[in-house]
N, C-alpha and C positions, 0 to 999 in steps of 0.2 A: 243897655245894649240892645242893637237892632236884629229882626228875625234872623237875616242873613250871617251874622255874625253869632249867632247863639247856635244855629242849626247845625254845623261841624261839632256841637258838644253832645249831641243827641244821637243816638241812634234810631233814628225814625223807623218802626215798624222792623226793628232790630237790626241793618244794616245800612244807614244811609250817612253815617258818618264818613271820616275820610278813610282813604285806602289804607292805611297804617291800621284804621281800627279795625277793618276788614279782616285784614290778613292776621291780628294777632287774635280771632275768632278761634277755638280751638274744632275739629272735625265735629259733626253729629256724633252723638253715642249712637248705639244700636235702636232702632226705634223711634230715633228722633229725626223727623225729615222737617230741616231748614228751608222753606222755600225762599230767605233772603239771600241764603248764601248758595246758591246752584251750583252745580259742577259743569263745567264746560263741554259740552255736547254738540253747541252748534258751530263754533269756531274751533274745531280741532285740527292742527296743521296737518296737512298732506303733503307728502311727498311729489317735487316739482314734475316727477318723471310719470306720476300717475296721471293717466288720459282724464280729462275732466268730463271728455265725451260718455266714459263708463260709469258715471256717476247717474243711479236707475231713481233718484229723488225726483219724485214728480212736483210742480210748478205748485200744486196745491195742498203738500204738504211737507215744507222746509222743515228741516231738524230746528226746533228749538229747546231752549234750554230747559222751559218749563213742560214744554208737551213730553221729550223725553222723559224726564221726571217722573212725568204720569205714568209713562209705557214700562217706567224701570217696574215701578207699584205694583202693577199689573201684571206685570211677566211674570212677577215672584208671589203672586197672592194663590194662595191655594183656594181662597174663596169662588175664584172662577169656575171650578170642578164642582160637580154636584155632590162628591162626597166631602170636600173642602178639604182632600190631600194630594190634588196632582195641580201642579200651576206649571206655567212653559219654563220654569227654571228646573224643574223637577227633570225634564228630559235633554236639558241643553243648561250642563252647569259651566258656571266660569272657570273652574280649576281644571277642566279638561276639553278647553277651547270651545267649550257652550256646546258639547256633545255630551252623549251618556257614554259611561264608560261599561256598561251591562250591554249586551249585542241587540237585545230587544226590551225596549223601555216599558214600566209598566205605568196601565191606565187606571180608571174607576172601572174598567170591566173587562181587563185583560192585558194581554200585552202588543204591541205594536207587531205588524209583519214586514216592516222598513226600520234601519237602524234609525238611529236620530243624528240628524245631519248640523255638522259644523255651521255658526252663526257667523263666523269672524270675515268682515270685509264683505258680506251681503251687498252692501251698498256699492259696490266698484265692479259693475260686472256688465258685461253687455248684454247677458242672458236677464230679462226683465222676469220672467215667470220663476216661479219658485217650487217648492217639492221636487223628489227626486222624478216624479211623472211629469211636472211645468203643469201639474192641474191649475194652479194659483196664478192670475194675472199678474199680480203685482206683491210688493211685502204688505203692502194693507189687506189684499184678497187672503194672502196668507195669514195672516195675523190670528183670524177669528176661527180659523177652519178645524184646529185640534181644540177648540171649545166646543164646537159641534160635531165633534164625533164622538160614535157611541163609546169607543172603548178608551179613547184619549181623556176625554174630558167630562163628555156626558151630556151636555145641552144639545142634543141632536134634534129631537122634537119628534125620533121616531122609537118605535124600538120600546115604547114607554117612557122616553127620557124625557125631561123638559126640553123648552125650546130656549132659543135664545133671547127672546122677548121675557121668559119668566127671569134668566140671569140678570138681564138689564132690569126689573123689579127688585130683584134680590139686591143689587149692587146700589139702586137710588134709594135704598131704605138704609143703606150704610150711611151715617152723617160723615164719615170722613172721606169716602168718595163724594158726597154734595160738597163738603169743602176744595177737595182737591181739581174736582171741574170745574168747580167757578174760578180757582186760581187759574185754571188753565183755559178755558172757553168761553170767561165771564158769565154763567151763570149756572146750576148744579145738571141742566139734562143731560142725561146718558143714553147712549144710543149706537148702535153697532160699528156706525161712521166715527165717531169721536174715539171709541175702545181699539177701531183698528187704525187710525190716524196716530195714536199715541205710542201702543207695542212698535208699529213699522218704525216711529221715529227713534226709540231706542234699538232696535235691532240695527236699526243703520247707521247708529252712533258707533256701535261694535267693532274699531277697526285695530288692525296691528302693523304697523312699518317699522318697528325698532327691533329688525331681527339682522343677522350677521350679512345678507344677502343685501338689506335695506343700507347697511353699512357701505358693503361694497360697489352697489348701483348706484349711488350718490358720489360718489369719487370717479365713477368710470364713464365715459361718453354714451356709453350703450351696453346691451344685456351681452353682446358677441364680445366687448372686450374682455381682457383677463383683470379679476378683481384683484386687487392688492394685499387684500385681508385676505383671501381664500388661499387654504393650502391647493397643493396640487392637484389631489385626488377631487376635492370640491371645484376646482375648474374645468377638469376633465369633464365631470359628471353636468355640469352646466353647459356644456359644448355638445355632451349629446345629450340632452334635455331639449336644446335649440336646433340641432342640426336635425334633418329627415330623413328616414331611412337608405333612401339615394346615394346620400352621401355620408352612409355611415353611423349615423345618429338614431334615437329611438323616437324619434318625430313628438315627444311630449306637446312642444309649446303650438303642434296644430290644431290641438285640443284646450289645451291650457295656456294662455298667451299669458306670457308676461308681460310688464312686471305686477301685474295683478293676480295674474295665475287663476282667472275665472275661467268658468266654462264658453267654449263656442257655444252659440246659442244654434246654432246648424249639427251640431253634435249628435248622433246615434246614441244606441247604448254599444258598452265594451266589452259586450261577451260575458258578462255577469247577469245569469238570468236563473239564478237562484231566488228563491224567497224564505225567510223567516217560517220557519212551520211547514216544509216541502212546497214542492210546486213549481212552477215558473213564474216567473216577473219579466218581460221583455217591454215595458213600457217607460224602463228607467234610462233618460236621455239629458239629465240634468246632474252635475255634482258643486260641491262646494268649491271654494276656491283651494288651493293648494296649501297654502299659508296653514302654518301653527300646526300641520299634521302631527308633529311629536311635542314633548314638552322640553323644557330644556336642555335636561339629561338624554334625549334623543329617545325617550320611552314612548310607543304611541300611546293618546290617551285611552284608546280603545281599539277595538278591530275597527276594517276598513270594509269601504261598498255600501252598497244599501242593503244586504245581506248581512254584513257584520261577518264574511267570512273569511277575511284574508288578517291575518294577526300581526302583520310585521309589514314595514316596508319592503323588505325582501322579497314575500309571498307576493306582494303586488305587483311589483317589476317583473317577477319570472312570470305572472299570467300575462304581461305584456309583451314579453320576450316570446311567449309561445300562446298565442289565441289560441284556445282549443278546438272551436269551430266557427264556422259562419252560420251564424242564427238570425232568424226573423230581427230586423233593423238593426245590425250590427253598422256601425260606423263603416262607412268605404275606407276608410283612412287606416282601417285595421286590418284590411287584406292586403293581399297580393295578387296579381293576376295568374288567372290559371292556363292548364294547355291550351291552345287553339281548339277553341268551340265548345269550352266547359267553362263553368261558372268560375269565381274567384276565390281562393283557396285563403285560409288564417293565415294573417301575419307572423314571420318568423324571423325574429330579430337578430337572433343568433349572437347574441352579446356574450360576451365571455364572464368570468365569473369577475372578475377584475373592473371590467365596465359596469355590471350590475351595481357592485359596490361603492364604486365614483358616482353612479348615479343617485343611489340613496344618501349618500355623501353630502352631495347638493341638496337635495332634497329636505336634510335636516338644516342647511342655513335658511330657511325660509320661517324657522319660527323665532319669533320676538317674546318679550318677556313681562311688558307692560300688562298686558291685556288677561294676565291671570288674576292678578291682585289690586288693580286701580278699583277705589271704590266706588266710582260712578258706574261701575258695573255689577255692584253685588248687592247683596241681598238688604232690603232697607228697614225689612223687620229684624225685631227682636229673637229672643232664642224662644219665645212665647207665642211666636207669628202674629205679633201686634205689634201697631205704631202706638209709640206713648206719647209722642206730641207732634204738630205741625204749626210750623212757625210759618204765619201768613206772608205773603210776598209784600216787599218795598213798594212793590209798583199799584197802582191805584190808588197809594196810601194819601192823605192830606193832612196839613196841619193850620192851624191859625192863633194866632197872639190878638188877645183883650184886654183890655186893663192898663195903668200904669204902676211903676213902684211896687209895692207890696201885693196891690191886688192883681197884678199882672198873671192871666192865666194862659194856658196853651190847650186848643183843642185838639184831641189825635183823631183823626177817622180812617177806617180802612174800609175795604168791601168784603163782604160776607155772605152767608147764606138766610134767607130771612127766617125768625124765630130761633136761630141755632145759638146755644150758650159759648162765648167766648173766654179767652183768659186774658186781660189786659197785665203786662210783665213791665218790672221795671227793675234794672239794677245798676249797678257804679263800677262793675267791673265786667260783668258779662259771664263769668265762671258759670263751669256747673253748680248749681244749687243754690245761687246768690241771688234768683230772680225773686221777688216781691210780688204778689198779684192779687188782681180781684176779678170777679164773673164781670160780664157783661155781654146782654142780648143784643143780637142783632134785630134792627127794626124790621117792618112789613116791605120795605124795599132791600134789605139786605144790609144794611148802612149799622157798621159799627162805631159808638162815638164814645170817647169820654174826654172831659174837661177836667182839668184840676190846675194847682198852682204852679208858675212856669219856674223852670231851676234857677239857682242865683247863677250870676254870671260866671262865675269860675267854676259853679261843680259841673263835672262830667257825667250825664245821663244817660242812657240805653234805654229804648223804649220798643216793646213790640205786643202786637195781637197773635195770640198763640189760641192752638185748637186742643184739647184733650178729650181723646174720645173716652167714652163711658168705659167705665168697668165691665 
C-alpha cells in the first residue's frame, strides 16, 4: 500500500483523515483543548447587509482560528490577575451578553467605577476606539489595559503592583502557555503584543446576527421597509428609531446606526453623567452595539449605561424622551434650539407611552440566541480552572515511511517546545478514554518525533501528539 492510500486511514496528529472521520469526533470535554478541531472563528458568516467598511480588524491581526483560540484561553484565565481570581470573563460573561449582571464589577482591589460594557459585535463599528471614554485606540490596545489596572487585574506596575513584565514572566513559566504560543506563533515567546492580538481576535470573533431583526432585514430591501416578520408594534418602533425628531421620530439611528447599531464615532455624551460610587463622569462618548440589550425573554442582562443606573429599556427610553439638562459635552443631537439669543435646551421628544412601548418592542428584536451558548466563546477550562489536555495542531506535522513488508515503519513528527514532555497517543476509535499513550520529549530544536511499525493496510488508526499539564 502506498503512503497516499494509507494516509486517509490515519488521523495524523489527531485529524488529518477524511472529513467523515473529523465530523465523527465528539466535542472536547471541559478542560480539553483540541487544536486539530478548531472552532470556526475566521470564516463565520456575516450578513450581506452588514457594511464591510465597518470591520475594524487591522490588516496585521486578521482573525485566525488558532489565534482566537489562544485569545479564548487568555480571556478566561484567572492567572492573568495578580490574585489568580479575576479574568476578562469575570466582567464579560457569555450568558449575559459578555457583560456583568452586577452594576460594578469586582476586581482584585475593589470595584470598577464604570459598568462592564457588552462585547458583542465589537468588530463591526465605525468607532475604532474602545472603552466608554475611548481611551484605547484599538481592540488590541484595549485588551491588556484591564490587566494593567490596579483595581481590575492588578498588573499596573504602580501602587505596589507588579508590572506587565511580571505577568509575562508568570505566563512564560507555565508550560501550557509555551505550548499554546508555539502552536499560534511558531515559538514560545510571550510578550504584550502577542497577548493583545490573541485577545483582540477572540473579542472580534464574538458576533450575533441571528435575531428577529436579522431575519426581517434579510428579507427586506432596506431598514425603512416594513419587516414581514415584525408585529405592528415592532415595525412602528423601528420607524421611530430611524426617523429624526423633526419627522416625529426618536432619532436613535443618528447615533446608533443600523444595521450594525454601533455608535457614531462623532458622538458626544448622552446626558448621563453619574459615576458609580458618586461624582460626575462627562467623558463617556462611546457605547456598545445595541444588539443583545436583553435576553431571549426580553429581560435585561444587567442595568444600562456606563453608571448602570437604568434598570430597564423603558427607563433608557424615558431618559432620551426628556434629556434632563444640557451638560458639558452633551451630543448636540440631544438638544433643541433655545429662544433667540439663548443657548440650546435639552431634547424633549414628547413620545407617548404607546410610542415608547413600541420603541422598546423594536429594541427587543435585536437579540439573538447563539452567542449565549456557542461553545466557541465558552470557558475552555474545567471546573477546577485547569486545562487537562492540549492536542497539538496538525499544521506543521509531518510523516515518513521506511522499510518494506513486515518491516515497514512510520515516523511521525510535530513541532513543540524544546525539552517539554509530550504524549504520543494512538487509538482505533478516537472515543474518550480509548487512547493508549507513551511519553516523548521534544529535542533542543523543539522537534517531537516517534517511529513505530506502520499499521496494516486495512487497519484504521488515529495518532496524535498531546500535552498534559503537570498536576
